[in-house]
mmCIF file as Biopython writes it, N, C-alpha, C and O atoms, coordinates in Angstrom:
data_model
#
loop_
_atom_site.group_PDB
_atom_site.id
_atom_site.type_symbol
_atom_site.label_atom_id
_atom_site.label_alt_id
_atom_site.label_comp_id
_atom_site.label_asym_id
_atom_site.label_entity_id
_atom_site.label_seq_id
_atom_site.pdbx_PDB_ins_code
_atom_site.Cartn_x
_atom_site.Cartn_y
_atom_site.Cartn_z
_atom_site.occupancy
_atom_site.B_iso_or_equiv
_atom_site.auth_seq_id
_atom_site.auth_asym_id
_atom_site.pdbx_PDB_model_num
ATOM 1   N N  . UNK A ? 1  ? 104.550 116.764 128.697 1.0 0.0 1  A 1 
ATOM 2   C CA . UNK A ? 1  ? 104.209 115.235 129.341 1.0 0.0 1  A 1 
ATOM 3   C C  . UNK A ? 1  ? 103.006 115.545 128.464 1.0 0.0 1  A 1 
ATOM 4   O O  . UNK A ? 1  ? 103.317 114.905 127.460 1.0 0.0 1  A 1 
ATOM 5   N N  . UNK A ? 2  ? 101.582 116.230 128.129 1.0 0.0 2  A 1 
ATOM 6   C CA . UNK A ? 2  ? 100.313 115.934 127.494 1.0 0.0 2  A 1 
ATOM 7   C C  . UNK A ? 2  ? 100.765 115.803 126.277 1.0 0.0 2  A 1 
ATOM 8   O O  . UNK A ? 2  ? 99.964  114.893 126.062 1.0 0.0 2  A 1 
ATOM 9   N N  . UNK A ? 3  ? 101.543 115.923 124.897 1.0 0.0 3  A 1 
ATOM 10  C CA . UNK A ? 3  ? 101.841 115.651 123.678 1.0 0.0 3  A 1 
ATOM 11  C C  . UNK A ? 3  ? 102.404 114.496 123.962 1.0 0.0 3  A 1 
ATOM 12  O O  . UNK A ? 3  ? 101.808 113.770 123.166 1.0 0.0 3  A 1 
ATOM 13  N N  . UNK A ? 4  ? 103.243 113.708 124.624 1.0 0.0 4  A 1 
ATOM 14  C CA . UNK A ? 4  ? 103.261 112.202 124.235 1.0 0.0 4  A 1 
ATOM 15  C C  . UNK A ? 4  ? 102.487 111.127 124.660 1.0 0.0 4  A 1 
ATOM 16  O O  . UNK A ? 4  ? 102.719 109.956 124.359 1.0 0.0 4  A 1 
ATOM 17  N N  . UNK A ? 5  ? 101.113 111.706 125.705 1.0 0.0 5  A 1 
ATOM 18  C CA . UNK A ? 5  ? 99.884  110.935 125.929 1.0 0.0 5  A 1 
ATOM 19  C C  . UNK A ? 5  ? 98.976  111.400 124.661 1.0 0.0 5  A 1 
ATOM 20  O O  . UNK A ? 5  ? 98.484  110.568 123.899 1.0 0.0 5  A 1 
ATOM 21  N N  . UNK A ? 6  ? 98.793  112.824 124.499 1.0 0.0 6  A 1 
ATOM 22  C CA . UNK A ? 6  ? 97.963  113.138 122.803 1.0 0.0 6  A 1 
ATOM 23  C C  . UNK A ? 6  ? 98.532  111.936 122.016 1.0 0.0 6  A 1 
ATOM 24  O O  . UNK A ? 6  ? 97.890  110.927 121.724 1.0 0.0 6  A 1 
ATOM 25  N N  . UNK A ? 7  ? 99.941  112.203 121.684 1.0 0.0 7  A 1 
ATOM 26  C CA . UNK A ? 7  ? 100.186 111.199 120.505 1.0 0.0 7  A 1 
ATOM 27  C C  . UNK A ? 7  ? 99.892  109.318 120.994 1.0 0.0 7  A 1 
ATOM 28  O O  . UNK A ? 7  ? 99.739  108.410 120.177 1.0 0.0 7  A 1 
ATOM 29  N N  . UNK A ? 8  ? 99.886  109.199 122.224 1.0 0.0 8  A 1 
ATOM 30  C CA . UNK A ? 8  ? 99.853  107.573 122.219 1.0 0.0 8  A 1 
ATOM 31  C C  . UNK A ? 8  ? 98.558  107.643 122.298 1.0 0.0 8  A 1 
ATOM 32  O O  . UNK A ? 8  ? 98.277  106.451 122.175 1.0 0.0 8  A 1 
ATOM 33  N N  . UNK A ? 9  ? 97.490  108.233 122.425 1.0 0.0 9  A 1 
ATOM 34  C CA . UNK A ? 9  ? 95.386  108.564 122.096 1.0 0.0 9  A 1 
ATOM 35  C C  . UNK A ? 9  ? 95.676  107.939 121.002 1.0 0.0 9  A 1 
ATOM 36  O O  . UNK A ? 9  ? 95.584  106.713 120.947 1.0 0.0 9  A 1 
ATOM 37  N N  . UNK A ? 10 ? 96.110  108.748 119.861 1.0 0.0 10 A 1 
ATOM 38  C CA . UNK A ? 10 ? 96.152  109.171 119.112 1.0 0.0 10 A 1 
ATOM 39  C C  . UNK A ? 10 ? 96.489  107.358 117.642 1.0 0.0 10 A 1 
ATOM 40  O O  . UNK A ? 10 ? 95.957  107.223 116.540 1.0 0.0 10 A 1 
ATOM 41  N N  . UNK A ? 11 ? 97.659  106.233 118.445 1.0 0.0 11 A 1 
ATOM 42  C CA . UNK A ? 11 ? 98.071  105.583 118.012 1.0 0.0 11 A 1 
ATOM 43  C C  . UNK A ? 11 ? 96.978  104.348 118.426 1.0 0.0 11 A 1 
ATOM 44  O O  . UNK A ? 11 ? 96.580  103.375 117.785 1.0 0.0 11 A 1 
ATOM 45  N N  . UNK A ? 12 ? 96.691  104.823 119.748 1.0 0.0 12 A 1 
ATOM 46  C CA . UNK A ? 12 ? 95.852  103.216 120.239 1.0 0.0 12 A 1 
ATOM 47  C C  . UNK A ? 12 ? 94.245  103.536 119.957 1.0 0.0 12 A 1 
ATOM 48  O O  . UNK A ? 12 ? 93.381  102.668 120.082 1.0 0.0 12 A 1 
ATOM 49  N N  . UNK A ? 13 ? 93.927  105.098 119.504 1.0 0.0 13 A 1 
ATOM 50  C CA . UNK A ? 13 ? 92.261  105.194 118.546 1.0 0.0 13 A 1 
ATOM 51  C C  . UNK A ? 13 ? 92.888  104.008 117.206 1.0 0.0 13 A 1 
ATOM 52  O O  . UNK A ? 13 ? 92.689  102.794 117.260 1.0 0.0 13 A 1 
ATOM 53  N N  . UNK A ? 14 ? 93.463  104.538 116.355 1.0 0.0 14 A 1 
ATOM 54  C CA . UNK A ? 14 ? 94.174  103.630 115.459 1.0 0.0 14 A 1 
ATOM 55  C C  . UNK A ? 14 ? 94.045  101.932 115.578 1.0 0.0 14 A 1 
ATOM 56  O O  . UNK A ? 14 ? 93.349  101.166 114.913 1.0 0.0 14 A 1 
ATOM 57  N N  . UNK A ? 15 ? 94.856  101.695 116.529 1.0 0.0 15 A 1 
ATOM 58  C CA . UNK A ? 15 ? 94.927  100.574 116.203 1.0 0.0 15 A 1 
ATOM 59  C C  . UNK A ? 15 ? 93.641  99.881  116.813 1.0 0.0 15 A 1 
ATOM 60  O O  . UNK A ? 15 ? 93.307  98.803  116.320 1.0 0.0 15 A 1 
ATOM 61  N N  . UNK A ? 16 ? 92.651  100.588 118.184 1.0 0.0 16 A 1 
ATOM 62  C CA . UNK A ? 16 ? 91.549  99.805  118.171 1.0 0.0 16 A 1 
ATOM 63  C C  . UNK A ? 16 ? 90.890  100.223 117.725 1.0 0.0 16 A 1 
ATOM 64  O O  . UNK A ? 16 ? 89.833  99.936  118.287 1.0 0.0 16 A 1 
ATOM 65  N N  . UNK A ? 17 ? 90.744  100.788 117.000 1.0 0.0 17 A 1 
ATOM 66  C CA . UNK A ? 17 ? 89.507  101.015 114.976 1.0 0.0 17 A 1 
ATOM 67  C C  . UNK A ? 17 ? 90.208  99.497  114.037 1.0 0.0 17 A 1 
ATOM 68  O O  . UNK A ? 17 ? 89.597  98.670  113.360 1.0 0.0 17 A 1 
ATOM 69  N N  . UNK A ? 18 ? 91.782  99.606  114.375 1.0 0.0 18 A 1 
ATOM 70  C CA . UNK A ? 18 ? 92.105  98.374  113.152 1.0 0.0 18 A 1 
ATOM 71  C C  . UNK A ? 18 ? 91.700  97.061  113.825 1.0 0.0 18 A 1 
ATOM 72  O O  . UNK A ? 18 ? 91.489  96.196  112.975 1.0 0.0 18 A 1 
ATOM 73  N N  . UNK A ? 19 ? 91.489  96.546  115.351 1.0 0.0 19 A 1 
ATOM 74  C CA . UNK A ? 19 ? 91.286  95.293  115.639 1.0 0.0 19 A 1 
ATOM 75  C C  . UNK A ? 19 ? 90.069  95.053  115.548 1.0 0.0 19 A 1 
ATOM 76  O O  . UNK A ? 19 ? 89.583  94.039  115.047 1.0 0.0 19 A 1 
ATOM 77  N N  . UNK A ? 20 ? 89.265  96.302  116.202 1.0 0.0 20 A 1 
ATOM 78  C CA . UNK A ? 20 ? 87.513  95.914  115.758 1.0 0.0 20 A 1 
ATOM 79  C C  . UNK A ? 20 ? 87.092  95.475  114.544 1.0 0.0 20 A 1 
ATOM 80  O O  . UNK A ? 20 ? 86.265  94.600  114.289 1.0 0.0 20 A 1 
ATOM 81  N N  . UNK A ? 21 ? 88.037  96.482  113.477 1.0 0.0 21 A 1 
ATOM 82  C CA . UNK A ? 21 ? 87.242  95.881  112.120 1.0 0.0 21 A 1 
ATOM 83  C C  . UNK A ? 21 ? 87.841  94.348  111.716 1.0 0.0 21 A 1 
ATOM 84  O O  . UNK A ? 21 ? 87.497  93.639  110.770 1.0 0.0 21 A 1 
ATOM 85  N N  . UNK A ? 22 ? 88.724  94.118  112.624 1.0 0.0 22 A 1 
ATOM 86  C CA . UNK A ? 22 ? 89.337  92.810  111.816 1.0 0.0 22 A 1 
ATOM 87  C C  . UNK A ? 22 ? 88.448  91.823  112.582 1.0 0.0 22 A 1 
ATOM 88  O O  . UNK A ? 22 ? 88.665  90.815  111.909 1.0 0.0 22 A 1 
ATOM 89  N N  . UNK A ? 23 ? 87.447  91.370  113.700 1.0 0.0 23 A 1 
ATOM 90  C CA . UNK A ? 23 ? 86.946  90.527  113.867 1.0 0.0 23 A 1 
ATOM 91  C C  . UNK A ? 23 ? 85.951  89.964  112.871 1.0 0.0 23 A 1 
ATOM 92  O O  . UNK A ? 23 ? 85.864  90.266  111.681 1.0 0.0 23 A 1 
ATOM 93  N N  . UNK A ? 24 ? 85.295  89.190  113.476 1.0 0.0 24 A 1 
ATOM 94  C CA . UNK A ? 24 ? 84.686  88.736  112.842 1.0 0.0 24 A 1 
ATOM 95  C C  . UNK A ? 24 ? 82.543  88.776  112.924 1.0 0.0 24 A 1 
ATOM 96  O O  . UNK A ? 24 ? 82.000  87.825  113.485 1.0 0.0 24 A 1 
ATOM 97  N N  . UNK A ? 25 ? 81.834  89.685  112.446 1.0 0.0 25 A 1 
ATOM 98  C CA . UNK A ? 25 ? 81.044  89.492  112.871 1.0 0.0 25 A 1 
ATOM 99  C C  . UNK A ? 25 ? 79.607  88.663  112.184 1.0 0.0 25 A 1 
ATOM 100 O O  . UNK A ? 25 ? 78.577  88.579  112.853 1.0 0.0 25 A 1 
ATOM 101 N N  . UNK A ? 26 ? 79.717  88.006  110.593 1.0 0.0 26 A 1 
ATOM 102 C CA . UNK A ? 26 ? 79.062  86.868  110.384 1.0 0.0 26 A 1 
ATOM 103 C C  . UNK A ? 26 ? 80.053  86.430  108.865 1.0 0.0 26 A 1 
ATOM 104 O O  . UNK A ? 26 ? 79.894  87.039  107.807 1.0 0.0 26 A 1 
ATOM 105 N N  . UNK A ? 27 ? 81.102  85.228  109.041 1.0 0.0 27 A 1 
ATOM 106 C CA . UNK A ? 27 ? 81.653  84.374  108.681 1.0 0.0 27 A 1 
ATOM 107 C C  . UNK A ? 27 ? 82.677  85.684  107.548 1.0 0.0 27 A 1 
ATOM 108 O O  . UNK A ? 27 ? 83.139  85.470  106.427 1.0 0.0 27 A 1 
ATOM 109 N N  . UNK A ? 28 ? 82.752  86.992  108.383 1.0 0.0 28 A 1 
ATOM 110 C CA . UNK A ? 28 ? 83.797  88.186  107.774 1.0 0.0 28 A 1 
ATOM 111 C C  . UNK A ? 28 ? 84.621  88.234  108.820 1.0 0.0 28 A 1 
ATOM 112 O O  . UNK A ? 28 ? 84.499  87.320  109.637 1.0 0.0 28 A 1 
ATOM 113 N N  . UNK A ? 29 ? 85.525  89.153  109.041 1.0 0.0 29 A 1 
ATOM 114 C CA . UNK A ? 29 ? 86.677  89.396  109.867 1.0 0.0 29 A 1 
ATOM 115 C C  . UNK A ? 29 ? 87.849  88.405  109.072 1.0 0.0 29 A 1 
ATOM 116 O O  . UNK A ? 29 ? 88.028  88.123  107.887 1.0 0.0 29 A 1 
ATOM 117 N N  . UNK A ? 30 ? 88.495  88.058  110.252 1.0 0.0 30 A 1 
ATOM 118 C CA . UNK A ? 30 ? 90.132  87.103  110.035 1.0 0.0 30 A 1 
ATOM 119 C C  . UNK A ? 30 ? 89.588  85.900  109.097 1.0 0.0 30 A 1 
ATOM 120 O O  . UNK A ? 30 ? 90.198  85.584  108.076 1.0 0.0 30 A 1 
ATOM 121 N N  . UNK A ? 31 ? 88.171  85.123  109.591 1.0 0.0 31 A 1 
ATOM 122 C CA . UNK A ? 31 ? 88.588  84.136  108.967 1.0 0.0 31 A 1 
ATOM 123 C C  . UNK A ? 31 ? 87.644  84.418  107.431 1.0 0.0 31 A 1 
ATOM 124 O O  . UNK A ? 31 ? 87.681  83.437  106.687 1.0 0.0 31 A 1 
ATOM 125 N N  . UNK A ? 32 ? 87.058  85.280  107.045 1.0 0.0 32 A 1 
ATOM 126 C CA . UNK A ? 32 ? 86.345  85.412  106.313 1.0 0.0 32 A 1 
ATOM 127 C C  . UNK A ? 32 ? 87.529  86.261  105.333 1.0 0.0 32 A 1 
ATOM 128 O O  . UNK A ? 32 ? 87.176  86.171  104.158 1.0 0.0 32 A 1 
ATOM 129 N N  . UNK A ? 33 ? 88.813  87.047  105.473 1.0 0.0 33 A 1 
ATOM 130 C CA . UNK A ? 33 ? 89.448  87.034  104.852 1.0 0.0 33 A 1 
ATOM 131 C C  . UNK A ? 33 ? 90.689  86.498  104.147 1.0 0.0 33 A 1 
ATOM 132 O O  . UNK A ? 33 ? 91.461  86.992  103.325 1.0 0.0 33 A 1 
ATOM 133 N N  . UNK A ? 34 ? 90.593  85.081  104.873 1.0 0.0 34 A 1 
ATOM 134 C CA . UNK A ? 34 ? 91.264  84.137  104.710 1.0 0.0 34 A 1 
ATOM 135 C C  . UNK A ? 34 ? 92.558  83.698  105.680 1.0 0.0 34 A 1 
ATOM 136 O O  . UNK A ? 34 ? 93.223  82.680  105.489 1.0 0.0 34 A 1 
ATOM 137 N N  . UNK A ? 35 ? 92.716  84.360  106.421 1.0 0.0 35 A 1 
ATOM 138 C CA . UNK A ? 35 ? 93.521  84.129  107.630 1.0 0.0 35 A 1 
ATOM 139 C C  . UNK A ? 35 ? 93.609  83.110  108.453 1.0 0.0 35 A 1 
ATOM 140 O O  . UNK A ? 35 ? 94.511  82.479  109.004 1.0 0.0 35 A 1 
ATOM 141 N N  . UNK A ? 36 ? 92.584  83.096  108.413 1.0 0.0 36 A 1 
ATOM 142 C CA . UNK A ? 36 ? 92.349  81.549  109.665 1.0 0.0 36 A 1 
ATOM 143 C C  . UNK A ? 36 ? 92.332  80.655  108.209 1.0 0.0 36 A 1 
ATOM 144 O O  . UNK A ? 36 ? 92.582  80.929  107.035 1.0 0.0 36 A 1 
ATOM 145 N N  . UNK A ? 37 ? 91.840  79.278  109.039 1.0 0.0 37 A 1 
ATOM 146 C CA . UNK A ? 37 ? 91.239  78.440  108.471 1.0 0.0 37 A 1 
ATOM 147 C C  . UNK A ? 37 ? 89.525  78.293  109.317 1.0 0.0 37 A 1 
ATOM 148 O O  . UNK A ? 37 ? 89.361  78.601  110.498 1.0 0.0 37 A 1 
ATOM 149 N N  . UNK A ? 38 ? 88.284  77.712  108.308 1.0 0.0 38 A 1 
ATOM 150 C CA . UNK A ? 38 ? 87.603  78.047  109.169 1.0 0.0 38 A 1 
ATOM 151 C C  . UNK A ? 38 ? 87.402  76.516  109.798 1.0 0.0 38 A 1 
ATOM 152 O O  . UNK A ? 38 ? 87.500  75.451  109.188 1.0 0.0 38 A 1 
ATOM 153 N N  . UNK A ? 39 ? 87.092  76.731  111.203 1.0 0.0 39 A 1 
ATOM 154 C CA . UNK A ? 39 ? 86.821  75.830  112.061 1.0 0.0 39 A 1 
ATOM 155 C C  . UNK A ? 39 ? 85.863  75.703  112.605 1.0 0.0 39 A 1 
ATOM 156 O O  . UNK A ? 39 ? 85.243  76.597  113.180 1.0 0.0 39 A 1 
ATOM 157 N N  . UNK A ? 40 ? 85.511  74.341  112.506 1.0 0.0 40 A 1 
ATOM 158 C CA . UNK A ? 40 ? 84.468  73.616  113.224 1.0 0.0 40 A 1 
ATOM 159 C C  . UNK A ? 40 ? 83.056  74.040  114.401 1.0 0.0 40 A 1 
ATOM 160 O O  . UNK A ? 40 ? 81.870  74.365  114.456 1.0 0.0 40 A 1 
ATOM 161 N N  . UNK A ? 41 ? 84.610  73.648  115.419 1.0 0.0 41 A 1 
ATOM 162 C CA . UNK A ? 41 ? 83.276  73.836  116.410 1.0 0.0 41 A 1 
ATOM 163 C C  . UNK A ? 41 ? 84.113  75.302  117.380 1.0 0.0 41 A 1 
ATOM 164 O O  . UNK A ? 41 ? 85.287  75.285  117.750 1.0 0.0 41 A 1 
ATOM 165 N N  . UNK A ? 42 ? 83.643  75.849  117.489 1.0 0.0 42 A 1 
ATOM 166 C CA . UNK A ? 42 ? 83.952  77.165  118.863 1.0 0.0 42 A 1 
ATOM 167 C C  . UNK A ? 42 ? 84.669  78.023  117.640 1.0 0.0 42 A 1 
ATOM 168 O O  . UNK A ? 42 ? 84.539  77.958  116.418 1.0 0.0 42 A 1 
ATOM 169 N N  . UNK A ? 43 ? 85.841  79.219  118.880 1.0 0.0 43 A 1 
ATOM 170 C CA . UNK A ? 43 ? 86.242  80.019  117.784 1.0 0.0 43 A 1 
ATOM 171 C C  . UNK A ? 43 ? 87.787  80.153  117.595 1.0 0.0 43 A 1 
ATOM 172 O O  . UNK A ? 43 ? 88.538  80.318  118.556 1.0 0.0 43 A 1 
ATOM 173 N N  . UNK A ? 44 ? 88.150  80.084  116.509 1.0 0.0 44 A 1 
ATOM 174 C CA . UNK A ? 44 ? 89.290  79.720  116.169 1.0 0.0 44 A 1 
ATOM 175 C C  . UNK A ? 44 ? 90.801  80.080  117.129 1.0 0.0 44 A 1 
ATOM 176 O O  . UNK A ? 44 ? 90.690  81.122  117.775 1.0 0.0 44 A 1 
ATOM 177 N N  . UNK A ? 45 ? 92.196  79.333  117.293 1.0 0.0 45 A 1 
ATOM 178 C CA . UNK A ? 45 ? 92.773  80.199  118.776 1.0 0.0 45 A 1 
ATOM 179 C C  . UNK A ? 45 ? 92.620  81.301  117.948 1.0 0.0 45 A 1 
ATOM 180 O O  . UNK A ? 45 ? 91.511  81.603  118.387 1.0 0.0 45 A 1 
ATOM 181 N N  . UNK A ? 46 ? 92.795  81.992  117.259 1.0 0.0 46 A 1 
ATOM 182 C CA . UNK A ? 46 ? 93.276  84.098  116.515 1.0 0.0 46 A 1 
ATOM 183 C C  . UNK A ? 46 ? 92.439  84.023  116.593 1.0 0.0 46 A 1 
ATOM 184 O O  . UNK A ? 46 ? 92.599  84.063  115.373 1.0 0.0 46 A 1 
ATOM 185 N N  . UNK A ? 47 ? 91.106  83.900  116.840 1.0 0.0 47 A 1 
ATOM 186 C CA . UNK A ? 47 ? 89.769  85.044  116.933 1.0 0.0 47 A 1 
ATOM 187 C C  . UNK A ? 47 ? 90.049  84.811  118.176 1.0 0.0 47 A 1 
ATOM 188 O O  . UNK A ? 47 ? 89.226  85.598  118.644 1.0 0.0 47 A 1 
ATOM 189 N N  . UNK A ? 48 ? 90.695  84.231  119.348 1.0 0.0 48 A 1 
ATOM 190 C CA . UNK A ? 48 ? 90.374  84.456  120.144 1.0 0.0 48 A 1 
ATOM 191 C C  . UNK A ? 48 ? 91.620  85.700  120.814 1.0 0.0 48 A 1 
ATOM 192 O O  . UNK A ? 48 ? 91.467  86.759  121.422 1.0 0.0 48 A 1 
ATOM 193 N N  . UNK A ? 49 ? 92.691  85.041  120.405 1.0 0.0 49 A 1 
ATOM 194 C CA . UNK A ? 49 ? 93.905  86.301  120.729 1.0 0.0 49 A 1 
ATOM 195 C C  . UNK A ? 49 ? 93.572  87.352  120.037 1.0 0.0 49 A 1 
ATOM 196 O O  . UNK A ? 49 ? 94.288  88.330  120.255 1.0 0.0 49 A 1 
ATOM 197 N N  . UNK A ? 50 ? 92.738  87.493  119.283 1.0 0.0 50 A 1 
ATOM 198 C CA . UNK A ? 50 ? 92.537  88.209  118.801 1.0 0.0 50 A 1 
ATOM 199 C C  . UNK A ? 50 ? 91.657  89.456  119.524 1.0 0.0 50 A 1 
ATOM 200 O O  . UNK A ? 50 ? 92.002  90.635  119.440 1.0 0.0 50 A 1 
ATOM 201 N N  . UNK A ? 51 ? 90.493  89.000  120.230 1.0 0.0 51 A 1 
ATOM 202 C CA . UNK A ? 51 ? 89.591  89.259  121.276 1.0 0.0 51 A 1 
ATOM 203 C C  . UNK A ? 51 ? 90.918  89.849  122.745 1.0 0.0 51 A 1 
ATOM 204 O O  . UNK A ? 51 ? 91.200  91.034  122.919 1.0 0.0 51 A 1 
ATOM 205 N N  . UNK A ? 52 ? 91.244  89.209  123.209 1.0 0.0 52 A 1 
ATOM 206 C CA . UNK A ? 52 ? 92.582  89.137  123.983 1.0 0.0 52 A 1 
ATOM 207 C C  . UNK A ? 52 ? 92.958  90.861  124.158 1.0 0.0 52 A 1 
ATOM 208 O O  . UNK A ? 52 ? 92.643  91.730  124.972 1.0 0.0 52 A 1 
ATOM 209 N N  . UNK A ? 53 ? 94.045  90.793  122.567 1.0 0.0 53 A 1 
ATOM 210 C CA . UNK A ? 53 ? 94.399  91.993  122.216 1.0 0.0 53 A 1 
ATOM 211 C C  . UNK A ? 53 ? 93.521  93.261  122.087 1.0 0.0 53 A 1 
ATOM 212 O O  . UNK A ? 53 ? 94.015  94.383  121.978 1.0 0.0 53 A 1 
ATOM 213 N N  . UNK A ? 54 ? 92.525  93.080  122.101 1.0 0.0 54 A 1 
ATOM 214 C CA . UNK A ? 54 ? 91.702  94.361  121.622 1.0 0.0 54 A 1 
ATOM 215 C C  . UNK A ? 54 ? 91.639  94.595  122.921 1.0 0.0 54 A 1 
ATOM 216 O O  . UNK A ? 54 ? 92.011  95.652  123.431 1.0 0.0 54 A 1 
ATOM 217 N N  . UNK A ? 55 ? 91.050  93.394  123.691 1.0 0.0 55 A 1 
ATOM 218 C CA . UNK A ? 55 ? 90.190  94.082  124.950 1.0 0.0 55 A 1 
ATOM 219 C C  . UNK A ? 55 ? 91.764  94.616  126.026 1.0 0.0 55 A 1 
ATOM 220 O O  . UNK A ? 55 ? 91.747  94.834  127.237 1.0 0.0 55 A 1 
ATOM 221 N N  . UNK A ? 56 ? 92.496  94.670  125.463 1.0 0.0 56 A 1 
ATOM 222 C CA . UNK A ? 56 ? 93.471  94.914  126.344 1.0 0.0 56 A 1 
ATOM 223 C C  . UNK A ? 56 ? 93.634  96.765  125.781 1.0 0.0 56 A 1 
ATOM 224 O O  . UNK A ? 56 ? 93.560  97.768  126.491 1.0 0.0 56 A 1 
ATOM 225 N N  . UNK A ? 57 ? 93.887  96.660  124.169 1.0 0.0 57 A 1 
ATOM 226 C CA . UNK A ? 57 ? 94.391  98.201  123.444 1.0 0.0 57 A 1 
ATOM 227 C C  . UNK A ? 57 ? 92.996  98.902  124.019 1.0 0.0 57 A 1 
ATOM 228 O O  . UNK A ? 57 ? 92.869  100.126 124.053 1.0 0.0 57 A 1 
ATOM 229 N N  . UNK A ? 58 ? 92.104  98.102  124.406 1.0 0.0 58 A 1 
ATOM 230 C CA . UNK A ? 58 ? 90.738  99.401  124.946 1.0 0.0 58 A 1 
ATOM 231 C C  . UNK A ? 58 ? 91.092  99.367  125.832 1.0 0.0 58 A 1 
ATOM 232 O O  . UNK A ? 58 ? 91.476  100.527 125.987 1.0 0.0 58 A 1 
ATOM 233 N N  . UNK A ? 59 ? 91.470  98.471  127.356 1.0 0.0 59 A 1 
ATOM 234 C CA . UNK A ? 59 ? 92.181  99.508  128.679 1.0 0.0 59 A 1 
ATOM 235 C C  . UNK A ? 59 ? 92.783  100.123 128.837 1.0 0.0 59 A 1 
ATOM 236 O O  . UNK A ? 59 ? 92.806  100.840 129.837 1.0 0.0 59 A 1 
ATOM 237 N N  . UNK A ? 60 ? 94.085  100.154 127.312 1.0 0.0 60 A 1 
ATOM 238 C CA . UNK A ? 60 ? 94.774  101.285 127.090 1.0 0.0 60 A 1 
ATOM 239 C C  . UNK A ? 60 ? 94.150  102.392 127.060 1.0 0.0 60 A 1 
ATOM 240 O O  . UNK A ? 60 ? 94.406  103.240 127.915 1.0 0.0 60 A 1 
ATOM 241 N N  . UNK A ? 61 ? 93.226  102.619 126.103 1.0 0.0 61 A 1 
ATOM 242 C CA . UNK A ? 61 ? 92.753  103.439 125.775 1.0 0.0 61 A 1 
ATOM 243 C C  . UNK A ? 61 ? 92.218  104.273 126.585 1.0 0.0 61 A 1 
ATOM 244 O O  . UNK A ? 61 ? 92.228  105.496 126.446 1.0 0.0 61 A 1 
ATOM 245 N N  . UNK A ? 62 ? 91.579  103.479 127.732 1.0 0.0 62 A 1 
ATOM 246 C CA . UNK A ? 62 ? 90.362  103.879 128.403 1.0 0.0 62 A 1 
ATOM 247 C C  . UNK A ? 62 ? 91.705  104.175 129.607 1.0 0.0 62 A 1 
ATOM 248 O O  . UNK A ? 62 ? 91.220  104.293 130.732 1.0 0.0 62 A 1 
ATOM 249 N N  . UNK A ? 63 ? 92.332  104.231 129.602 1.0 0.0 63 A 1 
ATOM 250 C CA . UNK A ? 63 ? 93.486  104.376 130.860 1.0 0.0 63 A 1 
ATOM 251 C C  . UNK A ? 63 ? 94.208  105.483 130.523 1.0 0.0 63 A 1 
ATOM 252 O O  . UNK A ? 63 ? 94.841  106.235 131.265 1.0 0.0 63 A 1 
ATOM 253 N N  . UNK A ? 64 ? 94.026  105.526 129.060 1.0 0.0 64 A 1 
ATOM 254 C CA . UNK A ? 64 ? 95.460  107.159 128.418 1.0 0.0 64 A 1 
ATOM 255 C C  . UNK A ? 64 ? 93.829  107.826 128.722 1.0 0.0 64 A 1 
ATOM 256 O O  . UNK A ? 64 ? 93.865  108.486 129.761 1.0 0.0 64 A 1 
ATOM 257 N N  . UNK A ? 65 ? 92.473  107.817 128.100 1.0 0.0 65 A 1 
ATOM 258 C CA . UNK A ? 65 ? 91.897  109.074 127.973 1.0 0.0 65 A 1 
ATOM 259 C C  . UNK A ? 65 ? 91.648  109.175 129.734 1.0 0.0 65 A 1 
ATOM 260 O O  . UNK A ? 65 ? 92.015  110.311 130.032 1.0 0.0 65 A 1 
ATOM 261 N N  . UNK A ? 66 ? 91.375  108.752 130.466 1.0 0.0 66 A 1 
ATOM 262 C CA . UNK A ? 66 ? 91.364  109.107 131.761 1.0 0.0 66 A 1 
ATOM 263 C C  . UNK A ? 66 ? 92.897  109.820 132.274 1.0 0.0 66 A 1 
ATOM 264 O O  . UNK A ? 66 ? 92.639  110.842 132.910 1.0 0.0 66 A 1 
ATOM 265 N N  . UNK A ? 67 ? 94.201  109.610 132.195 1.0 0.0 67 A 1 
ATOM 266 C CA . UNK A ? 67 ? 95.218  110.252 132.244 1.0 0.0 67 A 1 
ATOM 267 C C  . UNK A ? 67 ? 95.707  111.599 131.338 1.0 0.0 67 A 1 
ATOM 268 O O  . UNK A ? 67 ? 96.605  112.367 131.687 1.0 0.0 67 A 1 
ATOM 269 N N  . UNK A ? 68 ? 94.814  111.721 129.948 1.0 0.0 68 A 1 
ATOM 270 C CA . UNK A ? 68 ? 94.315  113.034 129.423 1.0 0.0 68 A 1 
ATOM 271 C C  . UNK A ? 68 ? 93.204  114.090 130.001 1.0 0.0 68 A 1 
ATOM 272 O O  . UNK A ? 68 ? 93.141  115.315 129.900 1.0 0.0 68 A 1 
ATOM 273 N N  . UNK A ? 69 ? 92.619  113.434 130.446 1.0 0.0 69 A 1 
ATOM 274 C CA . UNK A ? 69 ? 91.478  113.989 131.923 1.0 0.0 69 A 1 
ATOM 275 C C  . UNK A ? 69 ? 92.736  114.805 132.699 1.0 0.0 69 A 1 
ATOM 276 O O  . UNK A ? 69 ? 92.872  116.022 132.827 1.0 0.0 69 A 1 
ATOM 277 N N  . UNK A ? 70 ? 93.350  114.036 133.033 1.0 0.0 70 A 1 
ATOM 278 C CA . UNK A ? 70 ? 93.357  115.110 134.217 1.0 0.0 70 A 1 
ATOM 279 C C  . UNK A ? 70 ? 94.423  115.382 133.692 1.0 0.0 70 A 1 
ATOM 280 O O  . UNK A ? 70 ? 94.981  115.639 134.759 1.0 0.0 70 A 1 
ATOM 281 N N  . UNK A ? 71 ? 95.320  115.577 132.839 1.0 0.0 71 A 1 
ATOM 282 C CA . UNK A ? 71 ? 96.345  116.532 132.354 1.0 0.0 71 A 1 
ATOM 283 C C  . UNK A ? 71 ? 95.602  117.723 132.243 1.0 0.0 71 A 1 
ATOM 284 O O  . UNK A ? 71 ? 95.700  118.664 133.031 1.0 0.0 71 A 1 
ATOM 285 N N  . UNK A ? 72 ? 94.964  117.686 131.404 1.0 0.0 72 A 1 
ATOM 286 C CA . UNK A ? 72 ? 93.869  118.547 131.153 1.0 0.0 72 A 1 
ATOM 287 C C  . UNK A ? 72 ? 92.914  119.764 132.076 1.0 0.0 72 A 1 
ATOM 288 O O  . UNK A ? 72 ? 92.340  120.812 131.778 1.0 0.0 72 A 1 
ATOM 289 N N  . UNK A ? 73 ? 93.147  118.847 133.530 1.0 0.0 73 A 1 
ATOM 290 C CA . UNK A ? 73 ? 91.929  119.743 134.219 1.0 0.0 73 A 1 
ATOM 291 C C  . UNK A ? 73 ? 92.659  120.519 134.968 1.0 0.0 73 A 1 
ATOM 292 O O  . UNK A ? 73 ? 92.126  121.371 135.678 1.0 0.0 73 A 1 
#
């Protein structure tokens, strides 16, 4: 069971790093790379969805970390 969760942990960490790097800081991220049109007001729908996906992956990473801690105890 431990190797399964360890592999999942690596995959989640790579996904989380990629998702965080895709976020825009100041006209960078998805909007700066040309994936989304520039929005005049507020955050574009793709940026909001990216934030939601990042939050879900972060929660899964956190839960997987706790599971690994319990398995190693």
